[in-house]
Backbone as a printed PyTorch tensor [residue, N CA C, xyz], in Angstrom:
tensor([[[-18.9620, -32.0360, 212.9600],
         [-19.0470, -31.2640, 214.1790],
         [-18.5070, -29.8570, 213.9120]],

        [[-19.2510, -28.8720, 214.3720],
         [-18.8440, -27.4850, 214.2410],
         [-18.0010, -27.1020, 215.4490]],

        [[-16.9350, -26.3340, 215.2240],
         [-16.0350, -25.9170, 216.2980],
         [-16.0250, -24.3910, 216.3700]],

        [[-16.4000, -23.8710, 217.5450],
         [-16.4250, -22.4330, 217.7890],
         [-15.4270, -22.1450, 218.9020]],

        [[-14.4830, -21.2430, 218.6320],
         [-13.4390, -20.9390, 219.6020],
         [-13.5730, -19.4790, 220.0490]],

        [[-13.5470, -19.2810, 221.3580],
         [-13.6220, -17.9400, 221.9220],
         [-12.2140, -17.5750, 222.3900]],

        [[-11.6310, -16.5250, 221.8170],
         [-10.2480, -16.1510, 222.1410],
         [-10.1100, -14.6660, 222.4270]],

        [[ -9.1680, -14.3590, 223.2500],
         [ -8.6090, -13.0330, 223.4390],
         [ -7.4540, -13.2430, 224.3950]],

        [[ -6.2930, -12.7290, 224.0570],
         [ -5.1260, -12.9620, 224.9070],
         [ -5.2190, -12.2140, 226.2290]],

        [[ -6.1460, -11.2740, 226.3380],
         [ -6.3170, -10.5200, 227.5760],
         [ -7.3610, -11.1940, 228.4700]],

        [[ -7.0640, -11.2770, 229.7390],
         [ -8.0300, -11.8000, 230.7050],
         [ -9.1290, -10.7810, 230.9720]],

        [[-10.2760, -11.2630, 231.4000],
         [-11.3660, -10.3750, 231.7670],
         [-12.1190,  -9.7650, 230.6030]],

        [[-11.9270, -10.3040, 229.4100],
         [-12.5870,  -9.7240, 228.2300],
         [-13.9970, -10.2630, 228.0250]],

        [[-14.3420, -11.3540, 228.7000],
         [-15.6880, -11.9110, 228.5690],
         [-15.7450, -13.2250, 227.8220]],

        [[-14.6200, -13.9050, 227.6810],
         [-14.5920, -15.1690, 226.9240],
         [-15.5380, -16.2040, 227.5190]],

        [[-15.4740, -16.4000, 228.8250],
         [-16.3160, -17.4160, 229.4700],
         [-17.7860, -17.0510, 229.3650]],

        [[-18.1120, -15.8000, 229.5910],
         [-19.5090, -15.3590, 229.4910],
         [-20.0740, -15.6670, 228.1130]],

        [[-19.3000, -15.3830, 227.0890],
         [-19.7570, -15.6450, 225.7310],
         [-19.8230, -17.1400, 225.4540]],

        [[-18.8310, -17.8900, 225.9050],
         [-18.8090, -19.3400, 225.6740],
         [-20.0180, -20.0270, 226.3000]],

        [[-20.3190, -19.7120, 227.5490],
         [-21.4330, -20.4070, 228.2160],
         [-22.7760, -19.9780, 227.6410]],

        [[-22.8870, -18.7250, 227.2200],
         [-24.1570, -18.2780, 226.6420],
         [-24.3900, -18.8650, 225.2580]],

        [[-23.3440, -19.0120, 224.4730],
         [-23.4980, -19.6790, 223.1780],
         [-23.8440, -21.1480, 223.3970]],

        [[-23.1570, -21.7830, 224.3440],
         [-23.4270, -23.1990, 224.6390],
         [-24.8790, -23.4000, 225.0510]],

        [[-25.3810, -22.5740, 225.9490],
         [-26.7600, -22.7460, 226.4180],
         [-27.7690, -22.4480, 225.3160]],

        [[-27.5000, -21.4340, 224.4870],
         [-28.4160, -21.1090, 223.3950],
         [-28.4900, -22.2480, 222.3820]],

        [[-27.3320, -22.8400, 222.0480],
         [-27.3200, -23.9460, 221.0870],
         [-27.9450, -25.2070, 221.6730]],

        [[-27.7140, -25.4540, 222.9520],
         [-28.3350, -26.6120, 223.6030],
         [-29.8480, -26.4480, 223.6430]],

        [[-30.2970, -25.2340, 223.9210],
         [-31.7450, -24.9550, 223.9360],
         [-32.3550, -25.1810, 222.5570]],

        [[-31.5640, -24.9230, 221.5130],
         [-32.0140, -25.1100, 220.1410],
         [-32.0160, -26.5860, 219.7150]],

        [[-31.4420, -27.4610, 220.5530],
         [-31.4680, -28.8940, 220.2570],
         [-30.1370, -29.4780, 219.8170]],

        [[-29.0840, -28.6760, 219.8110],
         [-27.7620, -29.1800, 219.4380],
         [-27.1690, -30.0030, 220.5900]],

        [[-26.3190, -30.9660, 220.2530],
         [-25.5470, -31.7050, 221.2550],
         [-24.2400, -30.9480, 221.4530]],

        [[-24.1800, -30.1840, 222.5340],
         [-23.0890, -29.2430, 222.7560],
         [-22.0770, -29.7940, 223.7530]],

        [[-20.8030, -29.6270, 223.4090],
         [-19.7100, -29.8860, 224.3520],
         [-18.9930, -28.5660, 224.5680]],

        [[-18.7230, -28.2630, 225.8380],
         [-18.0440, -27.0270, 226.2160],
         [-16.6970, -27.4150, 226.8100]],

        [[-15.6160, -27.0520, 226.1030],
         [-14.2690, -27.3860, 226.5570],
         [-13.6510, -26.1630, 227.2260]],

        [[-13.3040, -26.3220, 228.4910],
         [-12.7150, -25.2460, 229.2650],
         [-11.1990, -25.4490, 229.3080]],

        [[-10.4660, -24.5950, 228.6080],
         [ -9.0100, -24.6840, 228.5820],
         [ -8.3540, -23.7290, 229.5820]],

        [[ -9.1640, -22.9270, 230.2480],
         [ -8.6550, -21.9330, 231.1900],
         [ -8.4530, -22.5660, 232.5660]],

        [[ -7.2530, -22.4800, 233.1350],
         [ -6.9950, -23.0750, 234.4540],
         [ -7.9290, -22.5830, 235.5580]],

        [[ -8.5650, -21.4230, 235.3720],
         [ -9.5250, -20.9480, 236.3700],
         [-10.7550, -21.8480, 236.4280]],

        [[-11.0610, -22.5240, 235.3420],
         [-12.1780, -23.4710, 235.3250],
         [-13.5530, -22.8460, 235.4520]],

        [[-13.7320, -21.6220, 235.0230],
         [-15.0130, -20.9270, 235.1990],
         [-16.1560, -21.5700, 234.4230]],

        [[-15.9010, -22.0550, 233.2260],
         [-16.9640, -22.7180, 232.4550],
         [-17.4150, -24.0000, 233.1450]],

        [[-16.4710, -24.7440, 233.7010],
         [-16.8280, -25.9810, 234.4060],
         [-17.5960, -25.6690, 235.6870]],

        [[-17.2340, -24.5870, 236.3620],
         [-17.9640, -24.1680, 237.5600],
         [-19.4050, -23.8020, 237.1850]],

        [[-19.5700, -23.0940, 236.0560],
         [-20.9060, -22.7300, 235.5770],
         [-21.7240, -23.9910, 235.2870]],

        [[-21.0960, -24.9770, 234.6380],
         [-21.8130, -26.2250, 234.3240],
         [-22.2740, -26.9520, 235.5810]],

        [[-21.4810, -26.9090, 236.6520],
         [-21.8710, -27.5630, 237.9140],
         [-23.1110, -26.9110, 238.5140]],

        [[-23.2930, -25.6190, 238.2520],
         [-24.4570, -24.8890, 238.7690],
         [-25.6920, -25.0730, 237.8900]],

        [[-25.5080, -25.6060, 236.7110],
         [-26.5920, -25.7120, 235.7320],
         [-27.6830, -26.6660, 236.2210]],

        [[-28.9360, -26.2000, 236.2690],
         [-30.0380, -27.0660, 236.7050],
         [-30.2090, -28.2830, 235.7840]],

        [[-30.4980, -29.4270, 236.3850],
         [-30.5890, -30.7000, 235.6590],
         [-31.7210, -30.7160, 234.6390]],

        [[-32.7570, -29.9210, 234.8360],
         [-33.9000, -29.9470, 233.9090],
         [-33.6460, -29.1810, 232.6090]],

        [[-32.5460, -28.4460, 232.5390],
         [-32.2090, -27.7190, 231.3190],
         [-31.5000, -28.6410, 230.3330]],

        [[-31.4830, -28.2730, 229.0430],
         [-30.7790, -29.1020, 228.0530],
         [-29.3290, -29.3520, 228.4740]],

        [[-28.9030, -30.5870, 228.3110],
         [-27.5660, -30.9910, 228.7580],
         [-26.4710, -30.3810, 227.8960]],

        [[-25.3600, -30.0780, 228.5460],
         [-24.1400, -29.6220, 227.8870],
         [-23.0120, -30.4750, 228.4740]],

        [[-22.2480, -31.1000, 227.6090],
         [-21.1250, -31.9140, 228.0720],
         [-19.9480, -31.0090, 228.3990]],

        [[-19.3830, -31.1800, 229.5650],
         [-18.2210, -30.4000, 229.9680],
         [-16.9330, -31.1820, 229.7790]],

        [[-15.9300, -30.5210, 229.2410],
         [-14.6020, -31.1190, 229.0820],
         [-13.6070, -30.1850, 229.7590]],

        [[-13.0530, -30.6460, 230.8840],
         [-12.0970, -29.8400, 231.6440],
         [-10.7230, -29.9680, 231.0030]],

        [[-10.5090, -29.2580, 229.9340],
         [ -9.2770, -29.3410, 229.1590],
         [ -8.0580, -28.7930, 229.8740]],

        [[ -8.2710, -28.0740, 230.9670],
         [ -7.1540, -27.5230, 231.7320],
         [ -6.5630, -28.5600, 232.6830]],

        [[ -7.2990, -29.6360, 232.9240],
         [ -6.8020, -30.6950, 233.8220],
         [ -5.9850, -31.6930, 233.0400]],

        [[ -5.0800, -32.3370, 233.7520],
         [ -4.2610, -33.3620, 233.1360],
         [ -4.4400, -34.6580, 233.9180]],

        [[ -4.7440, -35.7320, 233.2230],
         [ -4.9320, -37.0480, 233.8380],
         [ -3.8250, -37.9660, 233.3310]],

        [[ -2.9730, -38.3970, 234.2420],
         [ -1.8260, -39.2290, 233.8690],
         [ -2.2450, -40.5760, 233.2880]],

        [[ -3.4930, -40.9920, 233.5470],
         [ -3.9720, -42.2870, 233.0570],
         [ -4.5410, -42.2260, 231.6440]],

        [[ -4.6760, -41.0150, 231.1060],
         [ -5.2690, -40.8410, 229.7770],
         [ -4.3330, -40.0420, 228.8910]],

        [[ -4.3850, -40.3070, 227.5940],
         [ -3.6200, -39.4740, 226.6680],
         [ -4.3110, -38.1140, 226.5600]],

        [[ -3.5530, -37.0930, 226.2610],
         [ -4.1080, -35.7440, 226.1360],
         [ -5.1510, -35.6980, 225.0200]],

        [[ -4.8750, -36.3840, 223.9410],
         [ -5.8020, -36.4340, 222.8220],
         [ -7.1450, -37.0410, 223.2480]],

        [[ -7.1000, -38.1220, 224.0060],
         [ -8.3340, -38.7670, 224.4690],
         [ -9.0920, -37.8480, 225.4170]],

        [[ -8.3620, -37.1730, 226.3090],
         [ -8.9860, -36.2510, 227.2540],
         [ -9.7510, -35.1370, 226.5490]],

        [[ -9.2280, -34.6780, 225.4220],
         [ -9.8140, -33.5260, 224.7340],
         [-10.7890, -33.9130, 223.6230]],

        [[-11.0970, -35.1910, 223.5060],
         [-12.0150, -35.6350, 222.4620],
         [-13.4540, -35.5550, 222.9630]],

        [[-14.3010, -34.7850, 222.2820],
         [-15.7020, -34.7110, 222.7010],
         [-16.4380, -36.0100, 222.3790]],

        [[-17.5620, -36.2400, 223.0360],
         [-18.3470, -37.4390, 222.7290],
         [-18.7280, -37.4800, 221.2470]],

        [[-18.8680, -38.6950, 220.6750],
         [-19.1360, -38.8090, 219.2390],
         [-20.4370, -38.1410, 218.7850]],

        [[-21.4130, -38.0040, 219.6820],
         [-22.6980, -37.4110, 219.2910],
         [-22.6750, -35.8780, 219.3050]],

        [[-21.5490, -35.2870, 219.6600],
         [-21.4250, -33.8270, 219.7280],
         [-21.6060, -33.2110, 218.3410]],

        [[-22.4830, -32.2040, 218.2680],
         [-22.6700, -31.4880, 217.0080],
         [-21.9540, -30.1390, 217.0080]],

        [[-21.7450, -29.5680, 218.2110],
         [-21.0490, -28.2890, 218.3290],
         [-20.0860, -28.3660, 219.5170]],

        [[-18.8300, -28.0210, 219.2490],
         [-17.8080, -27.9440, 220.2920],
         [-17.4390, -26.4790, 220.4750]],

        [[-17.5240, -25.9970, 221.7160],
         [-17.1780, -24.6160, 222.0270],
         [-15.9570, -24.6330, 222.9330]],

        [[-14.9220, -23.8940, 222.5460],
         [-13.6960, -23.8020, 223.3360],
         [-13.6240, -22.4650, 224.0430]],

        [[-13.5150, -22.5230, 225.3660],
         [-13.2840, -21.3490, 226.2010],
         [-11.7920, -21.3440, 226.5040]],

        [[-11.0550, -20.4280, 225.8740],
         [ -9.5940, -20.4340, 225.9670],
         [ -9.1010, -19.5370, 227.1050]],

        [[ -7.8840, -19.7990, 227.5730],
         [ -7.3210, -18.9610, 228.6450],
         [ -6.7490, -17.6600, 228.0970]],

        [[ -6.5020, -16.7370, 229.0150],
         [ -5.7910, -15.5070, 228.6620],
         [ -4.3180, -15.8460, 228.4510]],

        [[ -3.6340, -14.9580, 227.7780],
         [ -2.1910, -15.0840, 227.6550],
         [ -1.6900, -16.0300, 226.5830]],

        [[ -2.5690, -16.4730, 225.6760],
         [ -2.0880, -17.3510, 224.6120],
         [ -1.1940, -16.5700, 223.6580]],

        [[ -0.0430, -17.1400, 223.3490],
         [  0.8290, -16.5390, 222.3520],
         [  0.4040, -17.0440, 220.9720]],

        [[  1.1640, -16.6880, 219.9420],
         [  0.7920, -17.0630, 218.5750],
         [  0.6430, -18.5750, 218.4220]],

        [[  1.5740, -19.3390, 219.0000],
         [  1.4840, -20.8110, 218.8990],
         [  0.2430, -21.3430, 219.6070]],

        [[ -0.0310, -20.7970, 220.7820],
         [ -1.2180, -21.2240, 221.5270],
         [ -2.4960, -20.8980, 220.7820]],

        [[ -2.5370, -19.7110, 220.1600],
         [ -3.7000, -19.3320, 219.3530],
         [ -3.8560, -20.2590, 218.1570]],

        [[ -2.7280, -20.5880, 217.5060],
         [ -2.7810, -21.5110, 216.3650],
         [ -3.3440, -22.8590, 216.7830]],

        [[ -2.8570, -23.3770, 217.9030],
         [ -3.3100, -24.6900, 218.3760],
         [ -4.7920, -24.6660, 218.7300]],

        [[ -5.2300, -23.6260, 219.4350],
         [ -6.6290, -23.5460, 219.8670],
         [ -7.5880, -23.3630, 218.7040]],

        [[ -7.1610, -22.6250, 217.6730],
         [ -8.0710, -22.3000, 216.5720],
         [ -7.9630, -23.2590, 215.3850]],

        [[ -7.0440, -24.2150, 215.4570],
         [ -6.8840, -25.1750, 214.3550],
         [ -8.2170, -25.8990, 214.1060]],

        [[ -8.6700, -25.8640, 212.8800],
         [ -9.9120, -26.5420, 212.5080],
         [-11.1810, -25.8250, 212.9370]],

        [[-11.0580, -24.5810, 213.4150],
         [-12.2310, -23.8340, 213.8770],
         [-13.0940, -23.3870, 212.7060]],

        [[-14.3980, -23.5230, 212.8840],
         [-15.3500, -23.0000, 211.9070],
         [-15.6100, -21.5230, 212.1530]],

        [[-15.5270, -21.1180, 213.4240],
         [-15.7370, -19.7230, 213.7980],
         [-14.8410, -19.3920, 214.9780]],

        [[-14.3030, -18.1820, 214.9580],
         [-13.4640, -17.6850, 216.0420],
         [-14.0820, -16.3660, 216.4910]],

        [[-14.4930, -16.3170, 217.7510],
         [-15.1000, -15.1020, 218.2850],
         [-14.1570, -14.4570, 219.2770]],

        [[-14.0060, -13.1420, 219.1540],
         [-13.1320, -12.4090, 220.0520],
         [-13.9210, -11.3020, 220.7380]],

        [[-14.1600, -11.4660, 222.0480],
         [-14.8000, -10.3710, 222.7740],
         [-13.7990,  -9.2370, 222.9860]],

        [[-14.2580,  -8.0130, 222.7860],
         [-13.4120,  -6.8390, 222.9710],
         [-14.2190,  -5.8010, 223.7380]],

        [[-13.6330,  -5.3030, 224.8180],
         [-14.2790,  -4.2380, 225.5790],
         [-13.7290,  -2.8930, 225.1260]],

        [[-14.3520,  -1.8080, 225.5810],
         [-14.0940,  -0.4850, 225.0220],
         [-12.9120,   0.2540, 225.6340]],

        [[-12.2250,  -0.3050, 226.6060],
         [-11.1040,   0.4330, 227.2040],
         [ -9.9020,   0.4270, 226.2690]],

        [[ -9.0230,   1.4120, 226.4540],
         [ -7.8190,   1.5060, 225.6350],
         [ -6.9400,   0.2640, 225.8120]],

        [[ -6.8420,  -0.2400, 227.0320],
         [ -6.0330,  -1.4260, 227.3150],
         [ -6.5810,  -2.6410, 226.5680]],

        [[ -7.9060,  -2.8070, 226.5810],
         [ -8.5370,  -3.9360, 225.8870],
         [ -8.3530,  -3.8330, 224.3760]],

        [[ -8.4940,  -2.6430, 223.8380],
         [ -8.3420,  -2.4400, 222.3970],
         [ -6.9000,  -2.7270, 221.9730]],

        [[ -5.9420,  -2.2630, 222.7650],
         [ -4.5290,  -2.5180, 222.4710],
         [ -4.2510,  -4.0260, 222.4700]],

        [[ -4.7370,  -4.7410, 223.4850],
         [ -4.5270,  -6.1900, 223.5660],
         [ -5.2020,  -6.9020, 222.3920]],

        [[ -6.3990,  -6.4660, 222.0240],
         [ -7.1200,  -7.0890, 220.9100],
         [ -6.3660,  -6.9020, 219.5980]],

        [[ -5.7400,  -5.7490, 219.4270],
         [ -4.9560,  -5.4990, 218.2130],
         [ -3.8600,  -6.5420, 218.0570]],

        [[ -3.1440,  -6.8040, 219.1340],
         [ -2.0650,  -7.7960, 219.0860],
         [ -2.6070,  -9.2080, 218.8770]],

        [[ -3.7210,  -9.5170, 219.5150],
         [ -4.3130, -10.8540, 219.3660],
         [ -4.7890, -11.0760, 217.9250]],

        [[ -5.4220, -10.0700, 217.3470],
         [ -5.8660, -10.1800, 215.9550],
         [ -4.6590, -10.3710, 215.0350]],

        [[ -3.6100,  -9.5900, 215.2650],
         [ -2.3950,  -9.7250, 214.4450],
         [ -1.8190, -11.1340, 214.5620]],

        [[ -1.7520, -11.6650, 215.7810],
         [ -1.2370, -13.0260, 215.9710],
         [ -2.1090, -14.0540, 215.2630]],

        [[ -3.4240, -13.8800, 215.3350],
         [ -4.3300, -14.8040, 214.6430],
         [ -4.1040, -14.7670, 213.1370]],

        [[ -4.0300, -13.5590, 212.5930],
         [ -3.8900, -13.4160, 211.1420],
         [ -2.5180, -13.8850, 210.6510]],

        [[ -1.4760, -13.5930, 211.4040],
         [ -0.1320, -14.0130, 211.0010],
         [  0.0580, -15.5180, 211.1480]],

        [[ -0.5510, -16.0850, 212.1670],
         [ -0.3880, -17.5120, 212.4010],
         [ -1.3560, -18.3720, 211.6290]],

        [[ -2.4330, -17.7790, 211.1400],
         [ -3.4870, -18.5710, 210.5260],
         [ -3.7060, -18.3320, 209.0500]],

        [[ -2.7070, -18.0030, 208.3110],
         [ -2.8020, -17.8530, 206.8530],
         [ -3.6800, -16.6780, 206.4360]],

        [[ -3.6260, -15.5900, 207.1830],
         [ -4.2250, -14.3200, 206.8010],
         [ -5.6600, -14.3360, 206.3380]],

        [[ -5.8790, -14.3050, 205.0270],
         [ -7.2160, -14.1260, 204.4500],
         [ -8.1820, -15.2370, 204.8400]],

        [[ -7.7300, -16.4820, 204.8080],
         [ -8.6460, -17.5700, 205.1630],
         [ -9.0210, -17.4890, 206.6420]],

        [[ -8.0900, -17.0420, 207.4790],
         [ -8.3730, -16.9000, 208.9030],
         [ -9.3340, -15.7490, 209.1530]],

        [[ -9.1410, -14.6290, 208.4730],
         [ -9.9740, -13.4480, 208.7340],
         [-11.4400, -13.7060, 208.4140]],

        [[-11.7230, -14.6280, 207.5130],
         [-13.1170, -14.9400, 207.1780],
         [-13.8210, -15.7130, 208.2960]],

        [[-13.0460, -16.2750, 209.2020],
         [-13.6470, -17.0580, 210.2920],
         [-13.7370, -16.2810, 211.5970]],

        [[-13.1510, -15.0760, 211.6550],
         [-13.1160, -14.2950, 212.8940],
         [-14.2900, -13.3310, 212.9440]],

        [[-14.8860, -13.2340, 214.1220],
         [-15.9330, -12.2490, 214.3750],
         [-15.6630, -11.5810, 215.7130]],

        [[-15.9130, -10.2950, 215.7800],
         [-15.7190,  -9.5260, 217.0130],
         [-17.0490,  -9.4230, 217.7530]],

        [[-16.9820,  -9.5770, 219.0700],
         [-18.1300,  -9.3190, 219.9280],
         [-17.7680,  -8.1020, 220.7710]],

        [[-18.4110,  -6.9800, 220.5090],
         [-18.2000,  -5.7780, 221.3170],
         [-18.8780,  -6.0480, 222.6550]],

        [[-18.0930,  -6.0770, 223.7250],
         [-18.5930,  -6.5570, 225.0040],
         [-18.6660,  -5.4470, 226.0540]],

        [[-19.7270,  -5.5040, 226.8500],
         [-19.9540,  -4.5660, 227.9570],
         [-19.9320,  -3.1190, 227.4680]],

        [[-20.6490,  -2.8880, 226.3960],
         [-20.6800,  -1.5650, 225.7700],
         [-21.7340,  -0.6930, 226.4360]],

        [[-21.3290,   0.5040, 226.7810],
         [-22.2650,   1.5020, 227.3040],
         [-22.5860,   2.4340, 226.1370]],

        [[-23.8310,   2.4570, 225.7440],
         [-24.2500,   3.2280, 224.5700],
         [-23.8680,   4.7020, 224.7060]],

        [[-23.4740,   5.2750, 223.5890],
         [-23.1590,   6.7090, 223.4930],
         [-22.0820,   7.1650, 224.4710]],

        [[-21.1570,   6.2980, 224.7990],
         [-20.0610,   6.6850, 225.6890],
         [-18.7990,   6.9210, 224.8640]],

        [[-17.8240,   7.5840, 225.4540],
         [-16.5470,   7.8110, 224.7940],
         [-15.9010,   6.4710, 224.4420]],

        [[-16.0050,   5.5030, 225.3680],
         [-15.4320,   4.1820, 225.1360],
         [-16.0690,   3.4720, 223.9520]],

        [[-17.3860,   3.5720, 223.8220],
         [-18.0510,   2.8980, 222.6990],
         [-17.6490,   3.5240, 221.3720]],

        [[-17.4400,   4.8430, 221.3460],
         [-16.9840,   5.4990, 220.1220],
         [-15.5440,   5.0790, 219.7870]],

        [[-14.6880,   4.9570, 220.8200],
         [-13.3110,   4.4970, 220.6240],
         [-13.3160,   3.0830, 220.0570]],

        [[-14.1650,   2.2260, 220.5890],
         [-14.2550,   0.8450, 220.1150],
         [-14.7280,   0.8020, 218.6610]],

        [[-15.6990,   1.6210, 218.3090],
         [-16.1890,   1.6600, 216.9290],
         [-15.0810,   2.0920, 215.9650]],

        [[-14.2950,   3.1030, 216.3580],
         [-13.1790,   3.5480, 215.5080],
         [-12.1590,   2.4240, 215.3280]],

        [[-11.8600,   1.7160, 216.4040],
         [-10.9170,   0.5990, 216.3470],
         [-11.4240,  -0.4850, 215.4000]],

        [[-12.6900,  -0.8310, 215.5240],
         [-13.2390,  -1.9250, 214.7290],
         [-13.3040,  -1.5830, 213.2430]],

        [[-13.3650,  -0.3110, 212.9060],
         [-13.3900,   0.0880, 211.5040],
         [-12.0480,  -0.1320, 210.8170]],

        [[-10.9820,  -0.3380, 211.5930],
         [ -9.6470,  -0.5470, 211.0200],
         [ -9.4470,  -1.9590, 210.4730]],

        [[-10.3640,  -2.8490, 210.7690],
         [-10.2130,  -4.2390, 210.3540],
         [-11.3690,  -4.6450, 209.4580]],

        [[-11.1100,  -5.6060, 208.6030],
         [-12.1830,  -6.1550, 207.7870],
         [-12.7370,  -7.3890, 208.4720]],

        [[-13.0010,  -7.2540, 209.7580],
         [-13.5430,  -8.3330, 210.5770],
         [-14.9100,  -7.8640, 211.0550]],

        [[-15.9370,  -8.6650, 210.8420],
         [-17.2770,  -8.2060, 211.2130],
         [-17.5010,  -8.1830, 212.7240]],

        [[-18.3000,  -7.2320, 213.1570],
         [-18.8040,  -7.2130, 214.5300],
         [-20.0830,  -8.0320, 214.4960]],

        [[-20.0470,  -9.2070, 215.1260],
         [-21.1860, -10.1210, 215.0340],
         [-22.2100,  -9.8800, 216.1330]],

        [[-21.8120,  -9.1800, 217.1850],
         [-22.7470,  -8.8570, 218.2630],
         [-22.1990,  -7.7050, 219.0810]],

        [[-23.1000,  -6.9520, 219.6650],
         [-22.7440,  -5.9210, 220.6300],
         [-23.5370,  -6.2120, 221.8910]],

        [[-22.8170,  -6.4970, 222.9680],
         [-23.4600,  -6.8200, 224.2430],
         [-23.3490,  -5.6220, 225.1680]],

        [[-24.4570,  -5.2010, 225.6980],
         [-24.4200,  -4.0400, 226.5810],
         [-23.9320,  -4.4560, 227.9650]],

        [[-23.5220,  -3.4930, 228.7240],
         [-23.0580,  -3.7260, 230.0880],
         [-24.2910,  -3.9980, 230.9520]],

        [[-24.4490,  -5.2380, 231.4180],
         [-25.6600,  -5.6160, 232.1510],
         [-25.3380,  -6.5990, 233.2640]],

        [[-25.9910,  -6.4270, 234.3910],
         [-25.8290,  -7.3370, 235.5240],
         [-26.4420,  -8.7090, 235.2300]],

        [[-27.2610,  -8.8050, 234.1950],
         [-27.8980, -10.0880, 233.8580],
         [-26.8730, -11.1620, 233.4930]],

        [[-25.7470, -10.7730, 232.9060],
         [-24.7110, -11.7570, 232.5830],
         [-24.1150, -12.3420, 233.8590]],

        [[-23.9370, -11.4960, 234.8700],
         [-23.4300, -11.9730, 236.1610],
         [-24.4520, -12.8860, 236.8130]],

        [[-25.7100, -12.5110, 236.7810],
         [-26.7620, -13.3480, 237.3820],
         [-26.8520, -14.7040, 236.6980]],

        [[-26.7470, -14.7240, 235.3840],
         [-26.8290, -16.0040, 234.6790],
         [-25.6290, -16.8800, 235.0130]],

        [[-24.4470, -16.2740, 235.1560],
         [-23.2390, -17.0380, 235.4930],
         [-23.3500, -17.6630, 236.8780]],

        [[-24.0460, -17.0060, 237.7880],
         [-24.1780, -17.5020, 239.1560],
         [-25.2030, -18.6140, 239.2910]],

        [[-25.9890, -18.8520, 238.2450],
         [-27.0760, -19.8340, 238.3370],
         [-26.9420, -20.9920, 237.3570]],

        [[-25.9190, -20.9710, 236.5000],
         [-25.7620, -22.0300, 235.5190],
         [-26.7180, -21.9020, 234.3410]],

        [[-27.3030, -20.7350, 234.2050],
         [-28.2340, -20.4700, 233.1030],
         [-27.5550, -19.6470, 232.0340]],

        [[-28.0750, -19.7520, 230.8290],
         [-27.7020, -18.8270, 229.7800],
         [-28.6910, -17.6830, 229.8240]],

        [[-28.3400, -16.5770, 229.2380],
         [-29.2240, -15.4130, 229.2620],
         [-30.5880, -15.7380, 228.6490]],

        [[-30.6020, -16.5600, 227.5860],
         [-31.8670, -16.9140, 226.9270],
         [-32.7170, -17.8640, 227.7650]],

        [[-32.1320, -18.4320, 228.8240],
         [-32.8780, -19.3560, 229.6810],
         [-33.4260, -18.6760, 230.9270]],

        [[-33.0810, -17.4270, 231.1270],
         [-33.5600, -16.6900, 232.2970],
         [-34.9900, -16.2190, 232.0470]],

        [[-35.7220, -15.9370, 233.1240],
         [-37.0890, -15.4060, 232.9460],
         [-37.0780, -14.1440, 232.0890]],

        [[-38.1090, -13.9800, 231.2630],
         [-38.1270, -12.8430, 230.3320],
         [-38.0480, -11.5030, 231.0450]],

        [[-38.5840, -11.4240, 232.2570],
         [-38.5330, -10.1370, 232.9610],
         [-37.1260,  -9.8110, 233.3960]]])
């Protein structure tokens, strides 16, 4: 089973948007996807409830809930047929929380927006990941997603300068678009929306 973790210690960076869109794209491709929501806001689970039944299934795991009748380990175990597990993590994870969430991850994606506040928070999160995760081996698993980028803006240039300071690849650049909001409101991934 492949494990993909979406992290950023700052709230509002786009973790849930990226998690649900990756989940829907992989499910559409035929993977058996489990989406684990560790954020107490439960946004990924809310998105799954809106998901139309005729679309490829995605198993939801409400990792933010606690059930006194089950062990935590059992609660967080995806179904055996799962081929890809995607973790939507909460904001505010410290180094220990990042270590726990990313343990055994095949890929770690960090959405970063172009504001100075977001870049500053991402710097600290990257440092915590690298310090807590054995540096070089961890950096090979991290990818940056430049999120809500407005082309040719001062913010996009600031983000590009920031990203050049790290040997971490930018795996995607997502433009600022209302389509992400529309997909979140309907339980669809962007690739499942009408082409128009």
